N, C-alpha and C positions, 0 to 999 in steps of 0.2 A: 606266288606265281611270278615269274620274271620273264621278260622285263616288265617294268611298271606299265608301259604303254599297252601291253596285252591285257593286263588287269582292267585298265580303263576302257579298252575296247569291249571287253566282255561285260563290264558293268553297264556300259551304254547299250549294248545289244539286249541285255536283260530288261533295262528300263523302257526301251522302245517297245518291247513286247509286253509291257505292263505286268511283269513278274512282281510278286510280293517282295517286300524288303527281306523277309525271312528266306525266301527262295534265293534271292540275290546273295545273301550272306553265305548260305550253304553251298551254292554252286561255286562261288569264288574260293571258298575254303577247300572244297574237295579237289578242284583243279590244282590249287597250290600244294596240297598234300601229294598229289600225283607227281608234280614237278620236283618236289623236295625228295621224294623217294629215289629219283635218279640223279638229283643234283644238277638238273639241266632244264633249260627253258622248254615248256611244253610244245613250242613251235618246232623244236628239234627232235621231238619224239614222235614215233609212228605206231603202226599196228603191232609190231613185235613187243614194244615196251608196254602198250596198252594191255595186250593179252597177258604179259608177264605180271603186270600190276594187278589185274583182276584175279589171276590165279593166286597171287600173294594174299589178296583180301579174303578170298574164299577158303583157301586151304591152310594158310599160315595164321592170319589174323582171325579167321573164322567169324567174320562179321555177319550180322543178320541180313536177311533177304532185303529188308527196307534200305539198310545202309548200302548194300551192294548195288541195288538198282538206282539209288540216288546218285551214286558215283558214276554209274553208266549214263544216267541222264545228263549229269554235269559235263562229262567228257563229250558226249554226243553234241550237246549244245555248243561247247567250245569249238570243236572241230568243224561244225556246220556253219555257225554264224560268225565266228571270229577268224578261223583259218580257211573258211570256204573249201572244205574237203568233204563234199557229200559222198564221194566214193569210199572214204574211210569210215564215215559214220555208219553206213549200211553194214559194216563188218564188226561193229562193236555190239556184242550180244547182251541182251537182258538176261538176268537170272530167272530160272523157273521157280515160281513160288510153291512152297508146300501148302497144300490146301487144308485149312483148319476151319471148322464150323464155328461161328461166333457163339459166345456164351449168352444164353437167354434166361431170364427169370420167368418162372411161372406166375400166373396172376396172384396166387396165394403168397408166393415169395415176395412179390412186388408190394403187396399190401403190408406184409410184415416189415419189409425194408423201410417203407415210408413212415410207418408208425414208430419205428425205432430211431428216427432222426431227432436229435435233441433240440437244437436252436431253431428259432423261426427262420432266420436267414437260410440255414442249410435246408430246411424243409421246403422253403419256397424254391430255392435253386434246383433241388433234385426233383421236385414235383414238376417244375417247368421243363426240365431236361427230358423227363419221361413223357409228359402229356403232349409236348410239341414235337418230340423226336429230333431235337436240334443238337448240334455239336457242342462240345465243351466250350470252345472259344466263342461260339455264337451266344451262348447264355451269359458268359462273362461280360460280353460287350453290349448287352441289352440296355436300352435307354428308356426313360419314362415315356417318351413320345412314340416308342415302338409298340406300345399297347393300344390296340384298337378294340375297345370294349363294345362299341356299337356293332361291329362286324364279327366280333369274337375271333380276332386274328392277331398274331404277333408278326411284326415286320422284321425280317432278318436282313440287315444291311450288310452288303459286301461280304457274303459268306464265301465258302470255298470257290475258287475260280473267279473272284470279284463279281459275284452275282447276287442281286437282291431277290428275295422270294418271301412268301407268306407262309406261316405255320399256324396250325390250329391252336386256339386259345380255349382251354377247358374252363368251364364255370368254376370248378374246384380250384384250378390254378389261379383264376382271376380273383377269387375270394382271398386266397393267400397273398397274392400280390397287393391287394388293397390293404390287408392287415400290415404288410411290410411297409407300404407307403405311409400309412398312418403312424407307424412306430418310428420311422426314420426320416420321412419327408425328403427323399432323394430328389435333387433338382435336375440332374443330367443322367449319369450312369445309374442304373438300378442297383447295381452291386459294386460300389466303389471300393478301392483298396483302402484298408484300414489306416495305413500310414501315409497315403497320398491319394486323396479323394479325386484328383484329376485323372487317375489311372484306374482301370478296372481291377476287380478282384483277381488274385493270382490263381491260375488253374490248379496249382498244387494244393491250394486250400480246399477246392472242391473235391479233388481226388482223395484227400485225407478224410473228408466228410463221408464219402462213399464207403471207404474202408471201415470207418468207425460204425456206421449204421449197419453194414453187413455183419460185422462182428456182434453187434447188439441184437440183431435179428436172428442170429444163429445160422446164417447162410454160409455154407462152406465153399460154394462156387467162387472161383477167382474172378471177381467182377471189378469194373472200373466205370467211370461216367459213360463210356461208350456202350457199356452193357445196357444202359437204360434206352439208348437209341435203338440198339438191336432188338430189345424187348418191344418197344413201340412198333417197329416195323412188323415183327413177327405176330404180335397180337392183332394188328390190323389185318394181316393176311389171314389169320385164323377166323376173323370176323367176316371174311369174304370180300374185303376191299380189293379193288382191281390193282394189278401190278403197276399200271400207268399212274394211278393216283398216288400210290405209295412212292413211286420214283419222284414225282413232282414235290411231294411233301418233304422228302429227304434231301432234295436238291441234288440228286444224282444226274450227272451228265449222260450216262449210258445205262441202258436198261439191264445190261449184263451185271452191273454192280448190284442192282436191286434183286436180281434173280438169285443171289446168294440165299435169300430168305426162303426160297422154295425148298431148300435142302434142310432147313431147321424147323419146318412147320409141317410134319407129317400128320398132324391131328386132323387135317381136312380129308384125308383118305382113310378108307377102311380096308383092313386086310381082306383079300379074297377068300380066306378061310372062313370068315364069318358068313359068307353067302352059301358056303357048302355045308358047313357043320355049325349049327346054331350054338352060340356061346353058352356055357353052363350057367345056371343061376348063381348069383353071388350069395354065399351064406353069411 
């Protein structure tokens, strides 16, 4: 992004609004890519260039929905808070997302999945991921002091949106955590990086553990660590837990995000056909 003063003004605007370092890096990079595409300062570019660039991303680069909308967010931020152009911001459109239901494991699949996990570390990590319904980054950053065994809670510090919250601590997960503590005696981070104990375990390591366990369990669904979070929410909903409680446990800012799980949990409803025609006996 040129000139340098614009980059610094945008960096300052991001930090004033307490954006995460990752968001700061992504937004600066995306606006710089926009400027490089036209070989001009973004201060000299307007709506025609923005629309041309978004068309290029969608139809030529064929970027994903997430990448497209991240670029839109970065441009809207730049023109609103750096260039003071609210009139322009309102005309920068977000992409419409294709709706896909999240992949969810059945209870039997979940039991087989956890039983197939090889090492103690991976079993603890993946059990906590499912039992607490937390995000991948949140489980990687867990610390010893975040375990509240007296209240059976996990403290999630500075999760998405810079928010603290509590997540449920299962007795089964607590037993595994105690086994892990006795085996490794972690002092700070529960799951430190093997090469640098001052840093948390790499998320890629957890993702690989999920793939290996799924393969060992014979699960053909395309799953990831996030699948365990989806399964946590769906299983709670099938047990009759209220939407509001699930929203708080997941740390969702908006209820509409949690409402996704109403579309993947049809087990709560019976088909009206069963009320009209009794189902045949199972032979």
